[in-house]
N, C-alpha and C positions, 0 to 999 in steps of 0.2 A: 305186351302190349290182346296178347286174349281175353280174354272178360270182362275188357273194358268196356262198359257205351258210350255211345255218342246217338246225339242223338240233332238231329240235321232240318234245321226249322224253314221254310222260303215256302212262298205263296202255290207259284211253278214246278209242277212233278214233274216234266223233265228233268229238273235239274236235281229235286230227291233221288228223285230214282239212278239221276245216274251220277251221282254221293256216296249214295250207299253202295253202287259198286265199284270205286277207286278204294275204300274202306273195308269192305267186306273181307276182296283181295289179302287185308293186310291182315285179316283177325279179330274185325274190330262187329262187338255188338251193333248193329243201329233203329235208329226210330225215331221215326218221321213225325213231321207236325206240317200241321198248312198258317196257320201264323200262329201269336204273342200268348192266342189264351191258351188253343189248344197246347199247345207248348209247357206251359202253367200246372196244364191238367199233366201231360206226362211225364214232368220231376216231382207230377203229390205222386203218383205212381207209381215208379222206377227207380233202379239206380243204378243215376245219370255219371256221370265222369269225362266231359266236354259240353258243347252244346257249340253247334251252327248255326249263324239266327245268321239269317238277311235280315237290312234295316227294311226296306218300302216292301209293307205287305198289310192288308182290309184291318182293320176288326184291333188289334191293339200290334204295333210295328216294329221293330225292330231294340227302338233306340228308350221306349219308352216300357217294353220286354226284359233287356240285361238291366235297367236300373228300379225295376219288383224282382227280382232274377237274384239284382243284389243285395237287398233289403234282408234274406231270408240262409244266403246261399252263394261263396266262395268259385263253384267251378267253374274251370275254364271256359271262355267264348271267347272264340271269335267270330266278330263279325262279316259276314258276305253283302256287299254290295254292288248293283252296278256303276255306282254314283262314287270316284276320285278323286272329287279337290277333297282338300286337304282341312279343311274346316268339319265333314262333316267323322273322315275319319279322330279331328281332332273329339268332336265331337258322341263320338262312338268310343273313341280309353276313358275320357271327362265322367259318361259316366258307369265304367266302372269291364269295359272290355279289354282282355288281354294280347289282343292281336287283328290285322285287324285285312282284311283277301278281298281282292277287286273284281269284281265280272267282267268282262271273262278270265272266270283264272285258267293255273295251267294246273295239271291234278296230281302233277311228283311236288306240285313247290305247296302246296293246297296237305295236298300227305304230309311230305316236313317238315307244316308247321301242328298238326293233328301230333306225333308223337312227338315237337318237341315242346307241345304242351304239356300233351299226356305225359312223355315224365320228370315232366320237369310236377308239375299237382302230386301223381303217382308216387314221386319218392319223399314230397316235404314225410322230413322227421327217422326218419331214417338211413341217414349218414354215423360211420364211423371212426369213435375214439375223436369226437370233436364234441367241442363244452355245451350241454343239456340248457341250459341254461342263464341268458347272460341280462347282467344287468350295469344299465348305467342312467343313474341320478330320481327312478327311477320310474324310469324308461326301462320294459323287463319282456325278453324275449326265452317263447317257453316252446321247443323246440318238439319236443318232445307232445305236445300238443296242437304243435304248432299253433300256436296264437302268442300274436302279442301286446300288450297290456301297459296300460295308463294309468302311475296313482293306483295297480289293480285292477284298473276298468280295464275288461274287454275292449279291444279294438276292431275293424270289421276289416278283413285287407285281403280285397285279391287274391291271386294266388301270383300275380308278378306282382306287384305292392309290398308281402312277406319277400319277397329273393330280394330286389333291391332293401327291407330294415333289415333280410340277412347278413346282406354280402357285405352294409354299410357295417353293421351294430359287430360284425365277429371281427372288421375290418377296423375299430373306429379310432383316427384321427387322422386312419388313411384317409386320402383325393383322391376319392377318381372320377378315371372323368368316365363324360361321356359315354365314348368310342367302349373303355374302357367298360360299365353297366353294361353298358345293350350289349355285348359282347360276354361277356360273365352268363346273363341272365337269361336273354335271346333266347344264351349256345350259337349263333348266324353269325354273320359280318356284316360291321353295321355301315349300311348303307342311310347318308337324309335321317339319320333319328334323334335326331335332337326333337323335334317337336315332340317323338314318339317317347324319349327317356320327361325331360323336363313338364308335359300331361301329369306320367304318375310323382312326377318326386313333387307335384301341384296336390295333387288330389290325400300323401302321403301324409306333408303335411300337411291336410287338412282339417287330420284325419288320428295325428300325431298332439298337436302343438298347438297350445293355450292360442297362441298371436302367432296363427302364417306371417305373418309380415315381415315380424324380427321371430325366424325361428329361436326356440334355443336345445333343438335338437339335431335335427336334419339342419346342413349351415349350410350354403356358397360360399366357396375360394375363388371369388371373379377371374375367366378367363383360363381356367381350368379343368373346372368340375365338386363336385361335393364328394363332404365325411357327412364322417359322427359322432358329434364334437363329442368329446369322451367323461 
């Protein structure tokens, strides 16, 4: 965890300072921003490995900030908000967030989620003894370059989306349940995660399929789960 940089974005100074204390104790370097505009400025000036981002902020809110960040970067984003409704969680995931923590939060839970996201992000492309390039009928995963391409065109995926595609492509033809996908990708027990997985599957289809409603690659097996077509 040392040398990893976390950008904490919240308009409340007390929350920024509290998160800084928790994460510094884990050996992380913390950069802080008060709103989305300042966060984007910090990203251009620093090498950031993860972002913790509040939703309700002045000037540029967390949803709009996530959308802008995703236009350029695949850094893991954890949404932090006092809002607990499913619609807010789904909206955050739809625009590219990788995880969601509700205020008031348990510091140990936040630390665990940060560590989990960092492990996935910094370990992409580091597996030994696995196939480095996978190709399925025009869909290509280049594990060394951390890229997914459709007919040669690079598709911008978030770290979570990439891990889902990698899991399914490495096991093409095998059906994975929602629980299996969540526990393998998020690396934690699955509790009421159906919406979370479904949102990411839908976003992946929008990016890799010519017709997301009639997918060529990422298929649903009704009542069981999802698979990548061979």
